[in-house]
Every structure is written in structure tokens, then in C-alpha cells.
N, C-alpha and C positions, 0 to 999 in steps of 0.2 A: 299180642294176644289173640288176630284175626288168625295169623299162622295157627295157631296150635288149638282154636277152638275150629276151625274148618279140619284139621287133620282129629281131630278127634272122631268131629261127625262122621267122616269118610270111614274111619276105621270102624265105626260102629253098622256102619251099611254095608260092611262086609263082612261082619260078625258070625256071616252063618256060615262062613268056611273058616272060620279063624277059631282059634279054642278063646274063650273069657281072659282078660289078661292077669284077672288077678291069677289062672291055671298058669301062668310063664315065668316061670322062676327066671329073676334078672338080677345079677350083681349093680347093677350101675345105680339106684338110688333105694336109701332106706325108705323112702317113704311109699305107700301103697296105694299106686298106682292114682294119686291125685291129681288134676290139675292144677297147676300153678302156672302163674300170670309171667308173658312174657313182655319182657321191656325192651321195644322197638329202638330208644333212645339213649340208654345207658350210661353211667357218669364214665371219663377213662379212670383207669387203672393204671397206663403207663406212666414213665418220667417225664412225656412228653406231651401236656394240655393246652390244646386250643377252645379260642372263644370263636364261637357260632357268628362266623359274619356274614351269613343269606348265601353266599359261596363257597366249597372247599377252594377254589381255583386261587383265593384268597392267600391261601398259605403256601403256592406253590410258591419259592423263596427260600433257600438255600439254610439249610438245617444252622448257621453260624449267626446269622440274623437272629433268632429264636431267642438268643442268649446276648442280645445288645441291648445296652440299655438307651436312654434318648441321647446321649452324645454320641453313641456311634461305637463306645469301648464295650470290651468283654464284658460280661458281669463276673463277681465272685462269686465264689469262690473257681469259676470255670479261667480266670485270668492266672490264677497260680496254680494250673493243673500240672498234677506228674502221675503217670501213668503210675497205675495199682495193683496189688497183686493178687490174682485172684484164686481159689480153692475151689474143692468140691465142696467147701461149708459154705462159701460165697452165696448170699440169698440171690435171686432172680432179679429179685429189684432192684439189687445193688449193681450187679452187672449189665443189666441195662442203660440205667446211669451213667455207669462208667462208659461204655460202651457211644451215648449218646454225647456223654461230654466228649471225649476222644475226635466224634466225624465234626462237633462244633467245632473245638477249639484249632483242627486244621484243616479245617471250610470244605470237608467232603463234597463232594458233589452230587447232592441228593436231597431232594427237597424236604422239607419239614411236615409236609404231608402225607411224604410216602411213610418217612422214618415215624410218624405214629401210628400210620393205619396196620404195618409190619409189626411195629411192638403189641399193638391190641389184638388185632390176628392171633399173635402167638399168645398171649396172655388167656384167650377166651378159649382155644383149639388146643392148645400146647402140653398140657395135662394131660387131657384125654386120650389126645392123638398115643400119646407115650405107653401112658396105661393098658390102653389097647395092644401095643406092642409088645409089652413086656407078658401081657395075658398069651400072646400068640407064641410067645416062645415058651413059656413055662408050660403051656398047654401039648406044646407039640415035642418036646419032651428035650429040649436043644438045651443041650446041658456043657459043652463047650464052643469057645467061641461065639457067644452068641453077637450078635449081629443088628441095628437096626439101620435102615436107609430112609431119608426122609427125601422125597422127591417132588421137588417143587417144580410145576410144570405151567408152564407159560410165564417164566419166574419173572423175565425185565433182568435188571440188575442181581436181582438176587439174595436180596438183604431180608426177606422174610426167611427164606429158609437157613441164612446162615444163622439169623437168630435162634432156630432151633439147636442147632451144634453148641454155638457160643452160651449159650444158657443151661447146657448139661455140662459140665467140666468130666474131664475123665476121673471117674472113681464114685461118681453122684448116680449112676444106672451100674446095672450089674452087665451090661453089654455095651459095646462102641457103638459108634454112632457117623452115619459118612452122609454126605449128601448132594446130590443131584440135582443139578440146574439148567433145567430144560427152554429151551427157545431159539427161536433162527439165526439168531445174531447175536454173540456175548460183547454188551454193549462195553465201551471204553472206560465205563464207571466201576462197573463190577469188579473188576482186579485192583481197582484203589479203594474199594468199600470191604474189599476182604482183606485188605493188607493192615488198613485201621484196626477191625476189628480184632485181627491178628496180636495188632501190638499190646489189645488189652486180655484176651482170651489166645492163647498162641497157639491153642491147638486146632484151632479156624484156620485151616493154611490148606496149601495146594493140592495136599496129601488127603485128607479130610474134605474138601472140597470141589465138584468137579462141574466144570460147566460144559454142557452138550449142546453145539449147535446143529439144530432140528427143529423143523418142522410136528408139531405136535404129532398126527398122522405117524410121517417116521419112524418118530420115535417110538410109538406104543406097537408098531408090527413089527420090530427089532426086535423089542423088549418082552413081547408077549414070545416070541418064536427061540429068546434064549433058555437054556435050563434052568431050572428051579434051583434056587437056595436055600439055605437055613437063614436069610436075612426076613424079619419082620420090615413090609415097607408100611411108611407115613406118607399117601399122598397129599398133599396141598396144592392149591391154587388160589390166587387174589386175582378177582377182575378179567377172568377168562371169557371174553368176548362173545355173548348169546353161545351157540352150539355148543363152542369150543368148551365150554362145565359140563354138557351132556355127556362130550367124549372125556373129560379127565372124570368126571363119575364110572362110565363104561369103564374104561381103563381098570380103575380102580376096581370094580367087582369083574372083571374078567383076569384080574392077576393077582385076586382073594388077597387084598391088601388089609391090613390090619387095622387100619382106619383112614377115613379121607375129609378133611376140610375144604370147602370151598365157598369163595364168596363171590357170588354172579354178578353179573354187569351187563345191560343191552337185549332185553329177554324176548327184544320183537320175535313173533314168532317159534316162540321155547314153549309155549303153552298146549300146544298140538295135541291132543287125546285128552285135556280135562275137560268138566261135563260144560257146556255154553254158561247155563247158569252160574257155574262158581267162578268162572272169568267174567261174566259180568257185574257178578257181585262183591269178586274179591279183589279183582283185578286182574292182569295178566303177571306180572314177577311174583305175586302170592300162588297164583293155579300153580304156575310154574315149577316152586319151590315145594311146592307140596307132590306136585308130580316126582320130583325128582326123589322126594321121600320114600315116597311107597316104593318104588324101584329100588333104591335100597336096603329097605326093610325085606321088602319080599326075597332079594337075596344075601338077608340072615344078618344084616347091619340094627345094630341099634342109633336108631336115628334122634338129633335134636338139634333144634335150631338155636342161635344165638348172636349177637347185634354188638358191633361196633358204633361210636359216639357218630352223630350222624353229623357234628362241625366236621368231620373228615370226610365223609362220603356220605351221597345220598341212598347210594347204592349198600348199605352198610350189615345185611343178614347174611348171617353164614350157616352151612348145612355143614353140620359135625355127626359123624359114623363111626362106630364102631364094630368090626367086626364081631359075634358071637360068637366065641369059638367052642 
């Protein structure tokens, strides 16, 4: 709620050089520019629901343990699990449930916290991100070989990026989708997770998912120098530390990404440029994210905030931005 109110106040202060909101055509909402409440601790949407134990670190145990009963045995129906048949009509909810079940059944090397975080991030940003990419392709008159690329920057094991591909089977979109995962070093867990997800969603494989071993600066420099393509890019990043989130946003703007969704963390020093009174009243983290939202807004993006449950992480706010075409 605080972020929404502050952003509205700052928009009012800048109204001298901006047209009234009522005069700005927007495809993003049916409401008439009415302020709605912001839930900074929403309920879970996904298949993994965590109890708030006071510290997210208490959920840093492998996903298999989440499905164990008091005697240490796998709960039904997971104990009788079989690989399902997924089609383009299978709901996102069921795809995610089957992926979680497979990861747990085969004791995948990933924490329950991280599985919940990736699922909740996708469910709160994926639909809007993909919608923005589809609009970019449509308005760019790209009719043949339509393609989207999800770039998960500072990706770690890459589960979040792979869920974007997994939840969009071939035939669901009028475009192909590939995933680039970018981080300094590819963790050993990445290929294991990819292969396990591939058993449920065969289109998530080495052909559609690529891991790039590179520092963010190195990747950005190379990527921006490459020739432009007809692909619509979706930029995501979960907990890129400190100013790395700003680097992700800057890359999204400079590369004219269709959308960018980030969940920042480690805010020290990130609110530079925000008025002292705003920082003192609302804190560094909210001030930093408000500044980030204005940077995106001024560069032609429709910007919104979202959140995942605090039981996963106290650094739970998302910035979700869609390029105005």
C-alpha cells in the first residue's frame, strides 16, 4: 500500500510535464485510473504452501521432505507417482503440481523455499510478461517464425526461467519460446533440474534451455552488441543483489525488452537520488523501488508492483513492467 501511495504522490508532483492519466490510453486495465490496495503479504497461489515460521531459512530443506509424513514416508498420491501426459490444454496449475511432484519423488537437489519462490514469481509475473511479448510481436508485424526468449539473469540454478517454458507447452502460444539462463557459473543442480522437468515437460530440454556462464556485465555488453532479432524478450531476475537489479533493469530498457520482472534484494545504497524525506519516511527499499519504477515509466513501460508471500522471503516485492507498444 505504501509503495502505491508514494508512487501516486510523486506522479502528482510531476504532473506539470505529464498529461493527466485520464488522457493516456492504456490496454492494461479496465479500471478508470482508480487506486487499488497493494497486498504486501498475499496468500499462496501455487502447489507449495509454506507456514510462516518466522525465518524463511527454516524452509531450506530439500523439496522431498515437504511431502514426508510423520513417519518419514512419502505421502500419497506421491508414493504412487507416475509421469503424466501434458498437452497444450493442461492447466498451469496442474503442470506446476506435476513438476513439484516429480522433483520431490526423485529427491531433486533444490530447497523447498526456492521451489515455492520460483512458482510464486511465475504466477505473479508470467501472464503479464508473456502478454507484453505477444503485443510486441503483433505490433511489430512479425507474422512468421514468431519467437519469445526468456532471459533469466543472475539465475542461479535457473528453475524460475525454466518454469516459464514448462508452463507454456507447444501450441499454447502462437510463438516459440526459448530460455537463456545467465550466471557466473552453471551450478551442478541446473542440469539435474532441467532433466527432471523434461520428464514431465519434454519441450524443456537442451534445445530450448541454454545456460550462459558469464558475469552480468559481460553478458550485457555482448548481448547489446549483437544484431537485433525479431524475438520478443522477457527479462526476469529474482534476488539479483543490490545494484545488480538496477543493471538488469537498465539492460531491459536498453535492449527494448517486451517486459521485465524483478524481485530485488540487498537494498543498501540503491536509493540514491530519492528525496531524503521519502527515504526517511518510507525506508530505503520502497524508495529504491519507486525510483526504479519511474525509470521504467519514463522509458515507455507500464509499471506495477506485486508480491509473493513473506513466508518465502521478506524481500518479496516484485516490479513488473510491460513495454508500451
